[in-house]
Residue frames as qw, qx, qy, qz and C-alpha x, y, z in Angstrom:
[[0.538, 0.686, -0.178, 0.456, 1.95, -4.52, -17.45],
 [0.711, -0.446, -0.256, 0.480, 4.86, -4.27, -14.99],
 [0.080, -0.985, 0.040, 0.150, 6.49, -1.04, -13.88],
 [0.680, 0.556, -0.227, 0.421, 9.81, 0.07, -15.37],
 [0.705, -0.550, -0.206, 0.398, 12.35, 0.07, -12.56],
 [0.507, 0.066, 0.094, 0.855, 14.35, 2.79, -14.33],
 [0.064, -0.627, -0.322, -0.706, 11.52, 5.35, -14.20],
 [0.110, -0.241, 0.448, -0.854, 10.57, 7.72, -11.40],
 [0.483, -0.361, -0.776, -0.186, 8.12, 5.87, -9.17],
 [0.328, -0.413, 0.325, -0.785, 5.86, 7.03, -6.35],
 [0.319, -0.161, -0.921, 0.153, 4.98, 4.48, -3.68],
 [0.451, -0.458, -0.135, -0.754, 1.51, 4.92, -2.18],
 [0.504, -0.185, -0.791, 0.294, 1.02, 3.99, 1.48],
 [0.419, -0.808, -0.247, -0.332, -1.17, 5.13, 4.39],
 [0.016, 0.625, -0.549, 0.555, 0.54, 6.62, 7.41],
 [0.469, -0.067, -0.856, 0.208, 1.05, 4.05, 10.16],
 [0.082, -0.210, -0.627, 0.746, -0.33, 6.28, 12.91],
 [0.393, 0.499, 0.332, -0.698, -3.30, 7.62, 10.94],
 [0.431, 0.203, 0.782, 0.402, -4.69, 5.86, 7.84],
 [0.277, 0.857, 0.366, -0.232, -6.72, 8.98, 6.99],
 [0.091, 0.862, -0.361, -0.344, -3.45, 10.30, 5.53],
 [0.910, 0.213, 0.285, 0.214, -1.82, 8.60, 2.53],
 [0.190, -0.769, 0.379, 0.479, 1.71, 9.50, 1.40],
 [0.825, 0.551, 0.066, 0.109, 3.08, 9.34, -2.14],
 [0.399, -0.786, 0.404, 0.245, 6.85, 8.98, -1.74],
 [0.619, 0.634, -0.455, -0.094, 9.80, 8.31, -4.05],
 [0.881, 0.062, -0.433, 0.178, 12.44, 5.61, -3.62],
 [0.351, 0.326, -0.492, 0.727, 14.45, 7.76, -1.19],
 [0.283, -0.489, -0.727, 0.391, 11.44, 8.23, 1.09],
 [0.006, 0.141, 0.035, -0.989, 10.76, 11.85, 0.13],
 [0.250, 0.587, 0.745, -0.195, 7.02, 12.50, 0.22],
 [0.133, 0.097, 0.400, 0.902, 5.87, 14.47, -2.84],
 [0.444, -0.351, -0.309, -0.764, 2.12, 14.41, -2.22],
 [0.023, 0.077, 0.862, -0.501, -0.12, 13.70, 0.76],
 [0.397, -0.369, -0.568, -0.620, -3.80, 12.79, 0.61],
 [0.123, 0.018, 0.696, -0.707, -6.28, 13.35, 3.44],
 [0.248, -0.454, -0.786, -0.338, -9.78, 11.87, 3.67],
 [0.191, -0.234, 0.246, -0.921, -12.15, 14.43, 5.22],
 [0.061, 0.272, 0.915, -0.292, -14.82, 13.03, 7.59],
 [0.404, 0.265, 0.083, -0.872, -18.46, 13.52, 6.70],
 [0.707, 0.323, 0.584, -0.237, -21.41, 11.90, 4.96],
 [0.632, 0.763, -0.069, -0.118, -20.30, 13.27, 1.57],
 [0.881, 0.011, 0.113, 0.460, -17.06, 12.12, -0.05],
 [0.147, 0.972, -0.145, 0.114, -14.17, 14.61, 0.10],
 [0.840, -0.208, 0.028, 0.501, -10.38, 14.33, -0.06],
 [0.061, 0.970, -0.194, -0.135, -7.59, 16.90, -0.11],
 [0.872, 0.157, 0.026, 0.462, -4.21, 16.51, -1.80],
 [0.094, -0.989, 0.112, -0.006, -1.46, 18.81, -0.61],
 [0.576, 0.556, -0.455, 0.390, 2.29, 19.38, -0.64],
 [0.752, -0.435, -0.447, 0.211, 3.65, 17.97, 2.64],
 [0.515, -0.044, -0.257, 0.816, 6.35, 20.50, 3.54],
 [0.053, -0.137, 0.002, -0.989, 4.38, 23.69, 3.00],
 [0.189, 0.413, 0.823, -0.340, 0.97, 22.02, 3.52],
 [0.273, 0.311, -0.218, -0.884, -0.18, 23.99, 0.47],
 [0.655, 0.336, 0.611, -0.290, -3.49, 22.63, -0.81],
 [0.098, -0.252, 0.693, 0.668, -3.01, 21.41, -4.39],
 [0.427, -0.102, -0.637, -0.634, -6.32, 19.73, -5.19],
 [0.457, 0.004, 0.684, -0.569, -9.49, 18.26, -3.76],
 [0.293, -0.097, -0.817, -0.487, -12.01, 15.70, -4.97],
 [0.362, 0.086, 0.564, -0.737, -15.63, 15.60, -3.92],
 [0.395, -0.143, -0.742, -0.523, -18.86, 13.69, -4.61],
 [0.689, -0.421, -0.024, -0.589, -22.04, 12.68, -2.78],
 [0.878, -0.361, 0.305, -0.080, -20.33, 9.38, -1.91],
 [0.321, -0.545, 0.700, 0.331, -17.15, 7.40, -2.57],
 [0.479, 0.169, 0.830, 0.229, -19.02, 5.16, -5.03],
 [0.395, 0.760, 0.201, -0.475, -20.60, 8.03, -6.99],
 [0.735, 0.332, 0.437, 0.399, -20.09, 7.76, -10.75],
 [0.307, 0.792, 0.071, 0.522, -19.40, 11.49, -11.04],
 [0.588, -0.581, -0.184, 0.532, -16.74, 13.27, -9.00],
 [0.259, 0.937, 0.009, 0.235, -15.29, 16.76, -9.25],
 [0.734, -0.174, -0.098, 0.649, -11.58, 17.48, -8.91],
 [0.011, 0.995, 0.076, 0.063, -10.74, 21.06, -7.91],
 [0.707, 0.142, -0.126, 0.681, -7.26, 22.46, -8.49],
 [0.267, -0.925, -0.167, 0.210, -5.93, 25.49, -6.62],
 [0.243, -0.801, 0.302, 0.455, -3.45, 28.27, -7.48],
 [0.355, -0.024, -0.080, -0.931, -4.84, 28.71, -10.06],
 [0.555, 0.143, 0.660, -0.486, -8.35, 27.39, -9.45],
 [0.425, 0.228, -0.642, -0.596, -9.78, 24.95, -11.99],
 [0.732, -0.007, 0.512, -0.450, -12.63, 22.42, -11.88],
 [0.268, 0.322, -0.831, -0.366, -12.12, 19.05, -13.64],
 [0.849, -0.058, 0.127, -0.510, -15.08, 16.62, -13.90],
 [0.004, 0.320, -0.947, -0.040, -14.19, 12.94, -13.40],
 [0.766, 0.089, 0.055, -0.634, -16.84, 10.56, -14.75],
 [0.506, -0.093, 0.857, 0.029, -17.32, 6.80, -14.81],
 [0.524, 0.473, -0.282, -0.649, -17.86, 6.01, -18.51],
 [0.100, 0.218, -0.957, -0.161, -17.37, 2.23, -18.58],
 [0.764, -0.075, -0.132, -0.627, -20.43, 0.13, -19.36],
 [0.979, -0.058, -0.192, -0.045, -18.81, -3.30, -19.18],
 [0.750, 0.112, -0.299, 0.579, -15.44, -2.31, -17.72],
 [0.415, -0.737, -0.192, 0.497, -13.75, -0.02, -15.20],
 [0.447, 0.373, 0.267, 0.768, -13.21, 3.26, -17.02],
 [0.164, -0.832, -0.314, 0.426, -13.08, 6.86, -15.75],
 [0.501, 0.517, 0.287, 0.632, -12.66, 9.88, -18.02],
 [0.178, -0.835, -0.160, 0.495, -11.55, 13.49, -17.69],
 [0.564, 0.710, 0.154, 0.393, -10.29, 16.25, -20.00],
 [0.479, -0.677, 0.050, 0.556, -7.24, 18.50, -19.76],
 [0.047, -0.612, 0.345, 0.710, -6.32, 21.35, -22.10],
 [0.621, 0.465, -0.266, -0.572, -8.42, 19.93, -24.92],
 [0.353, 0.276, -0.891, -0.079, -7.09, 16.38, -24.51],
 [0.835, -0.291, -0.068, -0.462, -9.26, 13.46, -23.35],
 [0.100, 0.420, -0.863, 0.262, -7.89, 11.00, -20.80],
 [0.853, -0.246, -0.233, -0.396, -9.17, 7.66, -19.45],
 [0.262, -0.450, 0.806, -0.283, -8.17, 5.61, -16.44],
 [0.858, 0.050, -0.386, -0.334, -8.62, 1.90, -17.19],
 [0.913, -0.381, -0.120, 0.090, -7.84, 0.04, -13.96],
 [0.738, -0.417, 0.109, 0.519, -4.01, -0.06, -13.92],
 [0.466, 0.084, 0.359, 0.804, -3.41, 2.35, -16.80],
 [0.170, 0.796, 0.254, -0.523, -4.22, 5.93, -17.76],
 [0.533, 0.256, 0.546, 0.594, -4.34, 6.84, -21.45],
 [0.169, 0.513, -0.062, -0.839, -4.55, 9.96, -23.57],
 [0.619, 0.470, 0.629, -0.004, -7.16, 9.33, -26.27],
 [0.032, -0.509, 0.400, 0.761, -6.24, 10.34, -29.82],
 [0.595, 0.422, 0.684, -0.008, -9.03, 8.96, -32.00],
 [0.966, 0.111, -0.103, -0.208, -8.71, 7.73, -34.68],
 [0.412, 0.565, -0.665, 0.263, -5.04, 7.28, -33.70],
 [0.709, -0.232, -0.637, 0.196, -4.06, 4.77, -30.99],
 [0.478, -0.863, -0.048, -0.155, -4.31, 5.90, -27.37],
 [0.441, 0.550, -0.511, 0.492, -1.07, 6.85, -25.59],
 [0.727, -0.469, -0.454, 0.215, -0.19, 5.43, -22.17],
 [0.088, 0.756, -0.195, 0.619, 0.60, 8.27, -19.73],
 [0.372, -0.530, 0.570, -0.506, 0.47, 6.59, -16.30],
 [0.726, 0.048, -0.680, -0.085, 0.91, 3.06, -14.99],
 [0.528, -0.571, 0.389, -0.494, 0.23, 1.48, -11.61],
 [0.360, 0.157, -0.913, 0.114, 1.06, -1.66, -9.69],
 [0.647, -0.294, 0.128, -0.692, -1.92, -3.35, -8.01],
 [0.379, -0.127, 0.896, -0.196, -2.66, -6.58, -6.15],
 [0.097, -0.143, -0.859, -0.483, -4.63, -9.05, -8.33],
 [0.216, -0.565, -0.768, -0.210, -8.32, -8.20, -8.53],
 [0.293, -0.762, -0.407, 0.409, -8.14, -5.02, -6.46],
 [0.284, 0.799, 0.080, 0.523, -7.88, -1.28, -7.05],
 [0.580, -0.802, 0.028, 0.138, -5.40, -0.69, -4.25],
 [0.625, 0.684, -0.219, 0.307, -2.37, 0.73, -5.99],
 [0.756, -0.529, -0.015, 0.385, 0.99, 0.31, -4.26],
 [0.389, -0.401, 0.309, 0.770, 3.00, 2.32, -6.80],
 [0.492, 0.798, 0.339, -0.078, 2.45, 4.64, -9.77],
 [0.471, -0.201, 0.354, 0.782, 4.56, 6.03, -12.60],
 [0.378, 0.829, 0.143, -0.386, 3.81, 9.12, -14.71],
 [0.753, 0.158, 0.420, 0.481, 5.26, 8.44, -18.17],
 [0.027, -0.805, 0.058, 0.590, 6.85, 11.79, -18.95],
 [0.251, -0.257, 0.686, 0.633, 8.48, 10.50, -22.12],
 [0.177, 0.491, 0.795, 0.310, 5.01, 10.03, -23.63],
 [0.025, -0.873, -0.392, 0.288, 3.58, 13.30, -22.30],
 [0.266, -0.576, 0.280, 0.720, 6.55, 15.17, -23.80],
 [0.305, 0.198, 0.731, 0.578, 5.21, 14.31, -27.26],
 [0.004, -0.742, -0.610, -0.276, 2.24, 16.64, -26.78],
 [0.101, 0.431, -0.084, 0.893, 1.71, 20.34, -26.23],
 [0.528, -0.665, -0.528, 0.015, 0.57, 20.52, -22.60],
 [0.079, 0.749, -0.184, 0.632, 1.13, 23.87, -20.89],
 [0.477, -0.577, 0.428, -0.507, 0.39, 22.84, -17.29],
 [0.637, 0.175, -0.751, 0.005, 2.11, 19.49, -16.91],
 [0.059, 0.122, -0.763, 0.632, 2.16, 19.71, -13.12],
 [0.559, 0.036, 0.234, -0.795, -1.59, 20.30, -13.01],
 [0.787, 0.167, -0.457, -0.380, -2.19, 17.26, -15.22],
 [0.433, 0.189, -0.827, 0.303, -0.01, 15.11, -12.95],
 [0.207, -0.056, 0.611, -0.762, -2.01, 16.21, -9.90],
 [0.714, 0.109, -0.031, -0.691, -5.31, 15.41, -11.63],
 [0.703, 0.209, -0.666, -0.136, -4.08, 11.94, -12.69],
 [0.291, 0.123, -0.817, 0.482, -2.92, 11.14, -9.15],
 [0.373, -0.021, 0.420, -0.827, -6.00, 12.60, -7.45],
 [0.773, 0.105, -0.287, -0.556, -8.27, 10.51, -9.67],
 [0.610, 0.167, -0.767, 0.107, -6.25, 7.41, -8.79],
 [0.036, 0.111, -0.716, 0.688, -6.58, 8.15, -5.07],
 [0.615, -0.005, 0.137, -0.777, -10.37, 8.33, -5.38],
 [0.770, 0.118, -0.566, -0.269, -10.29, 4.79, -6.78],
 [0.288, 0.160, -0.819, 0.469, -8.61, 3.67, -3.52],
 [0.319, 0.011, 0.507, -0.801, -11.55, 4.97, -1.52],
 [0.741, 0.135, -0.268, -0.601, -13.98, 3.35, -3.95],
 [0.625, 0.160, -0.762, 0.056, -12.20, 0.04, -3.36],
 [0.067, 0.116, -0.735, 0.664, -12.22, 0.56, 0.41],
 [0.556, -0.022, 0.155, -0.816, -15.96, 1.17, 0.44],
 [0.842, 0.107, -0.351, -0.396, -16.58, -2.25, -1.10],
 [0.762, 0.184, -0.598, 0.167, -13.89, -4.32, 0.61],
 [0.006, 0.389, -0.628, 0.673, -13.31, -3.06, 4.18],
 [0.329, -0.319, -0.882, 0.107, -14.98, -5.39, 6.74],
 [0.294, -0.747, -0.396, -0.445, -18.05, -4.00, 8.47],
 [0.642, -0.708, -0.219, 0.196, -16.40, -3.86, 11.92],
 [0.599, -0.018, 0.039, 0.799, -13.47, -1.77, 10.63],
 [0.007, 0.822, 0.252, -0.510, -13.79, 1.97, 11.28],
 [0.566, 0.794, 0.132, 0.177, -13.49, 4.23, 8.22],
 [0.700, 0.133, -0.091, 0.696, -9.99, 5.47, 7.42],
 [0.088, 0.571, 0.004, 0.816, -11.04, 9.06, 8.04],
 [0.612, -0.686, -0.207, -0.335, -12.59, 8.38, 11.47],
 [0.627, 0.111, -0.501, 0.586, -9.45, 8.91, 13.54],
 [0.422, -0.827, -0.361, 0.082, -10.30, 10.24, 17.02],
 [0.420, -0.783, 0.042, 0.457, -8.63, 13.54, 17.83],
 [0.457, -0.116, 0.484, 0.737, -7.20, 14.04, 14.32],
 [0.346, 0.776, 0.299, -0.434, -8.90, 17.08, 12.74],
 [0.681, 0.656, 0.186, 0.268, -8.34, 18.27, 9.17],
 [0.633, 0.116, -0.055, 0.764, -5.08, 20.03, 8.31],
 [0.043, 0.561, 0.096, 0.821, -6.62, 23.48, 8.30],
 [0.574, -0.648, -0.062, -0.497, -8.12, 22.90, 11.75],
 [0.717, 0.051, -0.608, 0.338, -5.32, 21.14, 13.63],
 [0.187, 0.123, -0.500, 0.837, -5.29, 23.80, 16.38],
 [0.507, -0.384, -0.196, -0.747, -9.05, 23.93, 16.81],
 [0.191, -0.154, 0.819, -0.519, -10.50, 22.70, 20.09],
 [0.733, 0.123, 0.220, -0.632, -13.43, 20.39, 20.61],
 [0.444, -0.089, 0.882, 0.130, -14.06, 16.82, 19.58],
 [0.251, 0.071, -0.645, -0.719, -15.43, 15.68, 16.24],
 [0.728, -0.032, 0.161, -0.665, -19.08, 14.59, 16.07],
 [0.595, -0.095, 0.796, -0.052, -19.85, 10.90, 16.23],
 [0.222, 0.229, -0.706, -0.632, -19.92, 9.15, 12.89],
 [0.811, 0.016, 0.012, -0.585, -23.09, 7.32, 11.85],
 [0.698, -0.229, 0.678, -0.024, -22.96, 3.53, 12.30],
 [0.107, 0.332, -0.774, -0.528, -21.70, 1.52, 9.36],
 [0.795, 0.087, -0.091, -0.593, -24.53, -0.31, 7.57],
 [0.820, -0.181, 0.536, -0.087, -24.79, -4.08, 7.96],
 [0.106, -0.409, 0.760, 0.495, -22.55, -6.02, 5.56],
 [0.745, 0.289, -0.202, -0.567, -24.19, -7.48, 2.47],
 [0.497, -0.215, 0.840, -0.019, -24.46, -11.23, 2.07],
 [0.660, 0.374, 0.651, -0.034, -25.36, -13.77, -0.60],
 [0.536, 0.570, 0.437, 0.444, -26.10, -12.52, -4.10],
 [0.026, -0.994, -0.078, -0.066, -25.97, -8.91, -2.91],
 [0.521, -0.694, 0.381, 0.320, -22.40, -9.42, -1.71],
 [0.669, 0.139, 0.551, 0.480, -21.42, -11.03, -5.04],
 [0.315, 0.837, 0.333, 0.298, -22.90, -8.02, -6.85],
 [0.274, -0.948, 0.115, 0.114, -20.90, -5.71, -4.58],
 [0.646, -0.382, 0.495, 0.437, -17.65, -7.56, -5.33],
 [0.567, 0.399, 0.547, 0.469, -18.33, -7.46, -9.07],
 [0.111, 0.967, 0.212, 0.086, -19.24, -3.77, -8.98],
 [0.404, -0.803, 0.300, 0.320, -15.79, -3.04, -7.60],
 [0.623, -0.080, 0.598, 0.497, -14.14, -4.94, -10.44],
 [0.238, 0.622, -0.097, -0.740, -16.08, -2.86, -12.95],
 [0.155, 0.202, -0.819, -0.513, -16.43, -5.66, -15.52],
 [0.654, 0.025, 0.226, -0.722, -20.14, -6.30, -15.84],
 [0.904, 0.213, -0.176, -0.327, -20.11, -9.35, -18.09],
 [0.597, 0.349, -0.674, 0.260, -17.00, -10.97, -16.59],
 [0.742, -0.605, 0.035, -0.287, -17.46, -12.80, -13.28],
 [0.398, 0.479, -0.704, 0.341, -14.30, -13.57, -11.31],
 [0.810, -0.453, -0.326, -0.179, -15.15, -16.21, -8.71],
 [0.051, 0.595, -0.607, 0.524, -13.48, -15.79, -5.30],
 [0.290, -0.065, -0.902, 0.314, -13.47, -17.86, -2.11],
 [0.218, 0.161, 0.461, -0.845, -16.02, -15.55, -0.53],
 [0.658, 0.209, 0.040, -0.723, -19.72, -16.47, -0.98],
 [0.665, 0.016, 0.743, -0.076, -21.25, -19.84, -1.89],
 [0.215, 0.039, 0.784, 0.581, -21.53, -21.48, -5.31],
 [0.116, 0.667, 0.735, 0.048, -25.30, -20.88, -5.29],
 [0.058, -0.834, -0.153, 0.527, -24.76, -17.15, -4.74],
 [0.146, -0.448, 0.534, 0.702, -22.34, -16.83, -7.67],
 [0.169, 0.239, 0.869, 0.399, -24.59, -18.93, -9.91],
 [0.084, 0.773, 0.599, -0.190, -27.69, -16.90, -9.03],
 [0.062, -0.751, 0.112, 0.648, -25.79, -13.70, -9.83],
 [0.160, -0.209, 0.731, 0.630, -24.67, -15.13, -13.20],
 [0.145, 0.468, 0.850, 0.191, -28.19, -16.28, -14.06],
 [0.037, 0.827, 0.380, -0.413, -29.60, -12.87, -13.16],
 [0.115, -0.542, 0.383, 0.739, -27.11, -11.20, -15.51],
 [0.114, 0.036, 0.838, 0.532, -28.34, -13.33, -18.39],
 [0.163, 0.662, 0.705, -0.197, -31.93, -12.21, -17.76],
 [0.070, 0.744, -0.044, -0.663, -30.92, -8.84, -19.22],
 [0.755, 0.585, 0.294, 0.040, -31.60, -8.80, -22.98],
 [0.257, 0.922, -0.289, 0.020, -28.60, -6.50, -23.45],
 [0.443, -0.583, 0.681, 0.027, -26.25, -9.12, -21.94],
 [0.753, 0.436, -0.389, -0.302, -25.19, -11.17, -24.97],
 [0.831, 0.085, -0.509, 0.210, -22.68, -13.28, -23.07],
 [0.492, -0.812, 0.270, -0.161, -20.89, -13.64, -19.76],
 [0.618, 0.414, -0.617, 0.258, -17.47, -14.99, -18.83],
 [0.768, -0.617, 0.074, -0.155, -16.94, -16.96, -15.62],
 [0.610, 0.503, -0.496, 0.359, -13.33, -17.21, -14.48],
 [0.766, -0.477, -0.331, 0.275, -11.29, -17.97, -11.38],
 [0.156, -0.965, 0.195, -0.078, -9.37, -15.52, -9.21],
 [0.081, -0.652, 0.754, -0.012, -6.63, -18.15, -8.90],
 [0.399, 0.179, -0.886, -0.158, -5.84, -21.84, -9.17],
 [0.062, 0.067, 0.862, -0.499, -7.66, -22.62, -5.94],
 [0.469, 0.347, 0.330, -0.742, -11.00, -21.43, -7.31],
 [0.280, 0.227, -0.727, -0.585, -11.00, -23.48, -10.56],
 [0.109, -0.253, -0.961, 0.009, -13.19, -26.30, -9.13],
 [0.121, 0.535, 0.531, -0.646, -15.57, -23.69, -7.74],
 [0.252, 0.400, -0.324, -0.820, -15.83, -22.07, -11.18],
 [0.232, -0.016, -0.897, -0.376, -16.93, -25.38, -12.69],
 [0.056, -0.433, -0.841, 0.321, -19.58, -25.74, -10.01],
 [0.158, 0.524, 0.182, -0.817, -20.80, -22.18, -10.62],
 [0.260, 0.251, -0.591, -0.722, -21.09, -22.81, -14.37],
 [0.216, -0.189, -0.944, -0.163, -23.04, -26.04, -13.89],
 [0.017, -0.508, -0.686, 0.520, -25.34, -24.49, -11.29],
 [0.193, 0.436, -0.094, -0.874, -25.96, -21.50, -13.59],
 [0.269, 0.054, -0.784, -0.557, -27.00, -23.91, -16.35],
 [0.155, -0.363, -0.908, 0.141, -29.43, -25.62, -13.98],
 [0.070, 0.530, 0.394, -0.748, -30.97, -22.30, -12.93],
 [0.248, 0.341, -0.383, -0.822, -31.36, -21.23, -16.55],
 [0.222, -0.099, -0.916, -0.319, -32.94, -24.57, -17.43],
 [0.060, -0.476, -0.785, 0.392, -35.50, -24.19, -14.64],
 [0.142, 0.575, 0.146, -0.793, -36.34, -20.74, -15.95],
 [0.691, 0.589, 0.409, -0.094, -36.99, -22.14, -19.41],
 [0.315, 0.875, -0.340, -0.141, -33.75, -20.84, -20.94],
 [0.958, -0.014, 0.079, 0.275, -30.50, -22.52, -21.83],
 [0.193, -0.834, 0.394, 0.334, -26.78, -21.79, -22.13],
 [0.887, 0.436, 0.044, 0.148, -24.68, -22.55, -25.16],
 [0.584, -0.575, 0.254, 0.514, -20.90, -22.57, -24.68],
 [0.569, 0.820, 0.025, 0.047, -19.12, -20.41, -27.24],
 [0.368, 0.719, -0.483, 0.339, -15.60, -20.34, -25.87],
 [0.855, -0.515, -0.035, 0.045, -13.44, -22.21, -23.39],
 [0.361, 0.712, -0.489, 0.351, -9.96, -21.67, -22.00],
 [0.881, -0.448, -0.123, 0.092, -7.95, -23.76, -19.61],
 [0.344, 0.709, -0.439, 0.431, -4.73, -22.79, -17.86],
 [0.531, 0.021, -0.714, 0.457, -2.65, -23.66, -14.78],
 [0.125, -0.258, -0.565, 0.774, -4.30, -21.01, -12.61],
 [0.359, 0.303, 0.053, -0.881, -7.35, -19.93, -14.56],
 [0.151, 0.273, 0.908, 0.281, -10.44, -21.50, -16.09],
 [0.313, 0.394, 0.251, -0.827, -13.28, -19.65, -17.67],
 [0.267, 0.360, 0.824, 0.345, -16.15, -20.29, -20.01],
 [0.217, 0.206, -0.040, -0.953, -18.19, -17.80, -21.97],
 [0.231, 0.402, 0.886, 0.004, -21.85, -18.43, -22.73],
 [0.211, -0.081, -0.287, -0.931, -24.44, -16.84, -24.95],
 [0.366, 0.239, 0.712, -0.549, -28.01, -16.88, -23.75]]
């Protein structure tokens, strides 16, 4: 879904001189929110108002990829759990004033079961990545409901979205790239005048390869039974990953698709190699659906 050019839009971009800081600015360039990644082994970010540097919220977890994070609001203080609830898809949930909300990749919804969910936020992302370049809060939908602290809800929605950026970065930044928060000589906001250098960061672990790298890429996409084949990694790696998925009795089917037109031949090779692996293991694949398009090809199989 594309953004409405007539609605208030915040563009999300890291600062050129320090990527540890990310600005959320409107079309005129006015920065409304600023995010800071705090260095350390545990995951922690702060979101504050740029002019006054007043701390608005923080998000913390044991790591950027943790499935449970905690968002803390300030003035007044409030703790909001943020949980990954998707089994076969990217889905994060939180509650606000008795209402349940879910982020589903590019969209945030208010759940109203048994009534249809209501879209409350929308983002613009590059294909296949959770690296939002712009976001809109849909006030015209939120106005339909009795929400006392609208500003607090907006901060929670945006803070959750910013944690997804760091989740994406953890999976996709090359191994020789320093973390965004590891900027020499740039201490946290509350300690800008403190003396002394920051402690050395631990070395980044060796990059994953082969099937492990495929699993890492797919984990970022959050769609367990849908495999989107990219240029990275060999056909055998993608096929081995697909075959391993089908070893799970709970996996009734998988879908293999291309990230773009250039990967369509590779998808066909992955599908055929997966069939060969399954045959060697004494199993088989039965096609149940096929779709062809100018820039996409995928097949679904039941084991």
